[in-house]
C-alpha positions in Angstrom: 9.2 -26.6 23.1 11.2 -24.1 25.2 9.2 -22.0 27.5 8.7 -18.4 26.4 10.8 -16.1 28.6 8.9 -13.9 31.1 9.1 -10.2 30.3 8.5 -7.7 33.1 5.9 -5.1 32.1 5.1 -1.7 33.5 1.4 -0.9 34.2 -0.1 1.3 31.5 -1.0 4.3 33.6 -1.8 6.5 30.6 -4.5 4.1 29.4 -5.8 3.8 33.0 -6.2 7.6 33.3 -8.0 7.9 29.9 -10.4 5.1 30.8 -11.2 6.8 34.0 -11.6 10.2 32.2 -14.0 8.6 29.7 -16.0 7.0 32.5 -15.7 3.6 30.8 -15.7 0.1 32.3 -13.2 -2.4 31.0 -16.0 -4.3 29.4 -17.5 -1.1 27.9 -14.2 -0.2 26.3 -13.8 -3.7 24.9 -17.2 -3.4 23.2 -16.4 0.0 21.8 -13.0 -1.2 20.4 -14.8 -4.2 18.8 -17.3 -1.9 17.2 -14.7 0.4 15.7 -12.8 -2.7 14.5 -16.0 -3.9 12.8 -16.2 -0.6 10.9 -12.8 -1.3 9.5 -13.6 -4.9 8.5 -11.9 -6.5 11.5 -13.5 -9.3 13.6 -12.1 -8.3 17.0 -13.3 -10.2 20.1 -11.8 -8.3 23.0 -13.4 -8.5 26.4 -12.8 -7.1 29.9 -9.9 -9.5 30.4 -8.2 -8.1 27.3 -8.4 -4.6 28.6 -7.1 -5.8 32.0 -4.0 -7.2 30.2 -3.5 -3.9 28.4 -3.6 -2.1 31.7 -0.9 -4.5 33.0 1.3 -3.4 30.1 0.6 -5.8 27.3 0.8 -4.2 23.8 -1.8 -5.5 21.3 -0.5 -6.1 17.8 -1.2 -4.6 14.4 -3.8 -1.9 14.0 -5.3 -2.5 17.5 -3.6 0.5 19.2 -5.1 2.9 16.7 -8.5 1.4 17.1 -8.3 1.6 20.9 -7.3 5.2 20.7 -10.2 6.0 18.3 -12.7 4.2 20.5 -11.6 6.3 23.5 -11.6 9.4 21.4 -15.2 8.9 20.4 -16.2 8.5 24.0 -14.2 11.6 25.1 -15.3 13.7 22.0 -11.7 14.6 21.1 -8.7 13.2 19.2 -6.8 10.6 21.2 -3.4 9.3 19.9 -1.6 6.0 20.5 1.0 8.1 22.4 -1.7 9.1 24.9 -2.8 5.6 25.5 0.8 4.4 26.1 1.0 2.2 23.0 3.5 4.0 20.8 6.7 2.5 22.1 7.3 -0.6 20.1 8.5 -0.8 16.5 5.7 -3.2 15.6 3.2 -0.5 16.5 5.0 2.4 14.8 5.3 0.4 11.6 1.6 0.8 11.0 1.6 4.6 11.4 0.0 6.3 8.4 -0.8 3.2 6.4 -4.6 3.2 7.2 -7.3 5.0 5.2 -9.4 5.8 8.2 -13.2 5.3 7.9 -13.9 8.4 10.1 -12.8 12.0 10.0 -11.7 11.8 13.7 -9.6 8.8 12.8 -8.1 10.6 9.9 -7.0 13.4 12.1 -5.5 11.0 14.6 -3.7 9.1 11.8 -2.1 12.1 10.1 -1.1 13.8 13.3 0.5 10.6 14.6 2.4 10.4 11.3 3.7 13.9 11.6 4.8 13.3 15.2 6.4 10.0 14.3 8.3 11.6 11.4 9.7 14.3 13.7 10.4 12.0 16.6 11.3 8.6 14.9 12.7 9.7 11.6 15.3 6.9 11.2 12.7 4.1 11.8 10.0 5.5 9.4 12.5 6.3 6.7 13.9 2.8 6.7 10.5 1.1 6.2 9.8 -0.7 3.0 7.0 0.0 0.5 4.3 -2.6 0.1 2.5 -2.5 -3.2 -0.7 -3.5 -1.5 -0.4 -0.6 0.9 -0.7 1.7 -2.2 -3.5 -0.2 -3.9 -5.7 -0.9 -0.9 -6.3 2.7 0.1 -7.3 3.5 -3.5 -10.0 0.8 -3.2 -11.2 2.3 0.1 -11.3 5.7 -1.5 -13.4 4.4 -4.5 -16.0 2.7 -2.4 -16.2 5.1 0.6 -19.0 7.6 0.7 -18.5 11.3 1.4 -17.9 12.4 5.0 -21.3 13.9 6.0 -19.7 16.4 8.5 -16.2 17.7 9.3 -17.1 20.6 11.6 -15.6 20.6 15.1 -16.5 22.5 18.3 -13.6 21.7 20.5 -10.3 23.6 20.6 -9.1 27.0 19.4 -11.1 28.7 16.7 -9.8 28.2 13.1 -10.8 30.7 10.4 -10.4 31.4 6.8 -7.1 33.3 7.4 -5.6 30.2 8.9 -6.4 28.2 5.8 -4.9 30.9 3.6 -1.7 30.7 5.7 -1.4 27.0 5.0 -2.0 27.6 1.3 0.6 30.4 1.2 3.2 28.2 3.0 2.5 25.4 0.5 3.1 27.7 -2.4 6.4 29.1 -0.9 7.7 25.6 0.0 6.9 24.2 -3.4 8.9 27.0 -5.1 11.8 26.3 -2.8 11.6 22.6 -3.5 11.6 23.1 -7.3 14.7 25.3 -7.0 16.8 23.6 -4.4 15.5 20.0 -4.0 13.7 18.5 -1.0 16.9 17.9 1.0 16.8 21.6 1.9 13.1 21.9 2.5 11.5 18.8 3.9 12.5 19.3 7.5 10.8 22.6 7.5 7.6 21.1 6.0 7.4 18.3 8.6 8.0 20.6 11.6 5.4 23.0 10.3 2.8 20.2 9.9 3.6 18.8 13.3 3.8 22.1 15.2 1.2 24.3 13.5 -1.1 22.3 11.2 -1.9 19.6 13.7 -3.2 22.3 16.1 -5.5 23.6 13.3 -6.9 20.2 12.5 -7.6 19.7 16.2 -9.2 23.1 16.6 -12.8 24.4 16.2 -14.2 25.2 12.8 -17.5 25.4 10.9 -18.3 23.1 8.1 -17.2 25.3 5.2 -13.9 26.3 6.8 -13.3 22.7 7.7 -13.6 21.5 4.2 -11.2 24.2 3.0 -8.8 23.3 5.8 -8.7 19.6 4.9 -8.1 20.5 1.2 -5.2 22.8 2.1 -3.7 20.3 4.5 -4.1 17.5 1.9 -1.9 19.5 -0.6 0.8 20.1 2.0 0.8 16.5 3.1 1.1 15.3 -0.5 4.0 17.7 -0.9 5.7 16.2 2.2 5.2 12.8 0.6 6.9 13.9 -2.6 9.7 15.3 -0.6 10.1 12.0 1.1 10.5 10.4 -2.3 13.1 13.1 -3.3 15.1 12.4 -0.1 15.2 8.6 -0.7 12.5 7.6 1.7 9.8 5.8 -0.3 8.4 3.9 2.7 7.7 7.2 4.4 6.3 8.7 1.2 3.6 6.1 0.9 2.3 7.0 4.4 2.0 10.7 3.5 0.3 9.9 0.2 -2.3 7.6 1.9 -3.1 10.3 4.4 -3.2 13.0 1.7 -5.8 10.8 0.0 -7.9 10.6 3.1 -7.6 14.3 3.8 -8.8 15.0 0.2 -11.8 12.8 1.0 -12.6 14.8 4.1 -12.3 18.0 1.9 -15.0 16.5 -0.4 -12.5 16.9 -3.3 -12.7 13.8 -5.5 -10.6 15.5 -8.1 -7.6 16.0 -5.8 -8.0 12.5 -4.5 -7.6 11.3 -8.0 -4.5 13.5 -8.4 -2.9 11.9 -5.3 -3.5 8.5 -6.8 -2.2 9.3 -10.3 0.5 11.9 -9.6 1.8 10.6 -6.3 1.0 6.9 -5.6 1.3 5.9 -9.2 4.6 7.6 -9.7 5.9 6.0 -6.5 4.9 2.6 -7.9 6.7 3.5 -11.1 9.9 4.4 -9.2 9.7 1.1 -7.4 9.1 -0.9 -10.6 5.5 -2.0 -10.0 4.0 -1.5 -13.4 0.7 -3.2 -12.8 0.0 -1.0 -9.7 0.9 2.1 -11.8 -2.0 1.4 -14.2 -4.4 0.3 -11.5 -3.9 3.5 -9.5 -4.2 5.7 -12.5 -7.4 4.0 -13.6 -8.8 4.3 -10.0 -8.1 8.0 -10.2 -10.0 8.2 -13.5 -12.9 6.2 -12.3 -13.2 7.9 -8.9 -13.0 11.4 -10.2 -15.0 10.9 -13.4 -17.0 14.0 -14.3 -15.4 16.0 -11.5 -12.1 17.1 -13.0 -11.0 19.4 -15.9 -9.4 18.1 -19.1 -6.0 19.1 -17.8 -6.4 16.7 -14.9 -7.8 14.0 -17.2 -4.6 14.4 -19.3 -2.4 13.9 -16.2 -4.3 10.8 -15.1 -4.1 9.3 -18.6 -0.4 10.0 -18.8 0.2 8.2 -15.5 -1.7 5.2 -16.9 0.4 5.2 -20.0 3.6 4.9 -18.0 2.2 1.7 -16.4 1.5 0.2 -19.8 5.0 1.2 -21.0 6.7 -0.6 -18.2 4.6 -3.6 -18.9 5.9 -3.5 -22.5 2.4 -3.0 -23.9 3.2 -0.5 -26.7 -0.2 -0.6 -28.3 -2.1 0.3 -25.2 0.5 2.8 -24.1 0.2 4.7 -27.4 -3.6 4.5 -27.3 -3.7 6.0 -23.7 -1.0 8.5 -24.5 -3.0 9.7 -27.5 -6.0 10.3 -25.2 -3.8 12.3 -22.8 -2.5 14.5 -25.6 -6.1 15.1 -26.8 -7.3 15.9 -23.3 -4.5 18.5 -22.8 -5.4 20.1 -26.2 -9.0 20.5 -24.9 -7.6 22.1 -21.7 -5.7 24.9 -23.2 -8.6 27.3 -24.0 -10.0 26.9 -20.5 -6.9 27.0 -18.3 -8.6 29.4 -15.9 -11.0 26.7 -14.9 -8.3 24.5 -13.5 -7.7 24.1 -9.7 -4.3 25.2 -8.5 -3.1 21.7 -7.9 -3.2 20.8 -11.6 -2.4 24.2 -13.2 1.3 23.3 -13.6 0.6 20.3 -15.8 1.4 21.8 -19.2 2.8 20.4 -22.5 6.3 20.2 -21.0 5.1 18.0 -18.2 3.2 15.8 -20.6 6.2 15.5 -22.8 8.2 14.5 -19.7 5.8 11.7 -19.0 5.8 10.5 -22.6 9.6 10.6 -22.7 9.5 8.1 -19.7 7.1 5.9 -21.6 9.1 5.7 -24.8 12.4 5.2 -22.8 10.8 2.2 -21.1 9.4 0.8 -24.4 12.9 1.1 -25.9 11.8 3.6 -28.6 14.8 5.9 -28.4 13.9 8.4 -31.2 10.5 9.1 -29.7 12.0 9.3 -26.2 14.6 11.8 -27.3 12.0 13.9 -29.1 9.7 14.2 -26.1 12.6 14.8 -23.7 13.8 17.7 -25.9 10.3 19.1 -26.0 10.0 18.9 -22.2 13.4 20.7 -21.8 12.2 23.5 -24.2 9.1 24.0 -22.1 10.4 23.8 -18.5 11.5 27.2 -17.2 14.7 27.6 -15.2 12.8 27.6 -12.0 12.0 23.9 -12.5 15.6 23.0 -11.8 15.0 19.4 -10.7 12.6 18.7 -13.6 15.1 20.1 -16.1 17.8 18.0 -14.6 15.7 14.8 -14.9 14.8 15.9 -18.5 18.4 16.1 -19.4 19.0 12.6 -18.0 16.1 11.3 -20.0 17.5 12.8 -23.1 20.9 11.3 -22.4 19.4 7.9 -21.8 17.6 8.1 -25.2 21.0 9.1 -26.8 22.6 6.0 -25.2 19.8 3.9 -26.7 20.6 5.4 -30.1 24.3 4.6 -29.5 25.2 8.3 -29.5 27.4 7.7 -26.5 29.6 10.8 -26.7 26.5 13.1 -27.0 24.9 11.2 -24.1 27.9 11.9 -21.9 27.8 15.6 -22.8 24.1 15.8 -22.0 24.6 13.8 -18.8 27.3 16.3 -17.8 24.8 19.1 -18.1 22.5 17.2 -15.8 25.3 16.6 -13.3 26.1 20.3 -13.2 22.4 21.2 -12.6 21.9 18.6 -9.9 25.0 20.0 -8.2 22.8 22.9 -7.2 20.1 20.6 -5.7 19.7 18.2 -2.9 17.7 15.5 -4.6 18.0 11.7 -4.2 15.6 11.3 -7.1 18.0 13.1 -9.4 20.9 11.0 -8.1 18.9 7.8 -8.9 18.3 9.0 -12.5 22.1 9.6 -12.9 22.8 6.1 -11.5 20.5 4.6 -14.0 22.3 6.5 -16.8 25.7 5.4 -15.6 24.5 1.7 -15.6 23.3 2.1 -19.2 26.8 3.5 -20.1 28.6 0.5 -18.7 28.8 -1.4 -22.0 30.7 1.5 -23.4 33.1 1.8 -20.5 36.3 1.8 -22.6 35.3 5.0 -24.4 37.1 8.1 -23.2 33.8 10.1 -23.0 32.3 7.5 -20.7 35.4 7.4 -18.5 35.4 11.2 -18.2 31.7 11.2 -17.3 32.3 8.6 -14.6 35.1 10.7 -13.2 32.8 13.7 -13.1 30.2 11.7 -11.2 32.8 10.6 -8.7 34.0 14.1 -8.2 30.4 15.3 -7.7 29.8 12.6 -5.1 33.1 13.4 -3.2 
């Protein structure tokens, strides 16, 4: 066997300085790292020799850098990042950023702030990462079995008050409206820089318990929005990281309902986009179980609709129809009490449910039902939901292709192309690509050729 080439390493002066600041011995740090690892289900067996190797510049693999940073952070009483300990240089380390559901609030802050920094500073690497189905399902299990955080208050850093939380909420509302109108390509960079430059400072500030819970709730919503925007800009690997962290922030907020929403509306839909039907249903059921008794009928309807999509992709028409019927019934119960709904689910109306059902029947090959629900969705979505309307048009066109109404499908598809021309949305482009593939068997028809030419002109 050939000898492994020697690699010159630079001493890790950052780690050395933090160990000195913490007043830790090498053996003491090793013990603390092993304890934090044990909390996360890892059997780590580091000792003083391991720490000496880190100080000489060796980079431990996997989740170890984040655990080392958390162990030092606990000793210092503040958030410590993997950048600060000099272990954020290699791609093997960066690949784990944002994929962990941290067992502690301090760890959650470190994770999400590191994700925002990595997104701003290493966008190309994070956006190119793949989505692992297990990376979506495992956090849902952690969320289901993890008890509530007993305390989130902090006493270090600048004072954070109610007005700061209101500012984050107002920014989320404004950015959501812009995203609906123009697509995420125009808005996502603003969201990420705001999270990294402003919100990270709030999380690391000083706040009393009640303000802290509200802050985590507000930041969870904005982080989930950033995840959706990653989906809409063609970066599913980055989206899963934002969704996992939004789920953890919702846990810190003490909001089981919103945690369920992240699973059903975000992670489940990401699994649908990636063609993982079993995970779709698992995530939606986890949302229902984990938020049982803590959500309004409107949220129940959304969770059930997400599950129905999983059964549709699995080809299980009977279970899909059964779950879809429960979703319709839940939304009917919701209508008289709309004022009781939290802001994060208030948008889920009959048009959104019809949109979900149109996806279900498209995937089951039931074209007439798919067309009916797609038309219903289009009737209900206002002009301000431009991307949603464009996707509805593509769903209707797809159903028309399934019914062999090819010329009508091309006409409907052209309306979608025109609307998507006003947006910067990779998600919309993916729907159009799917429609074009479904039209390929009819490629000799003049309407199909004209539609293909229109698409090429749009892409030019």
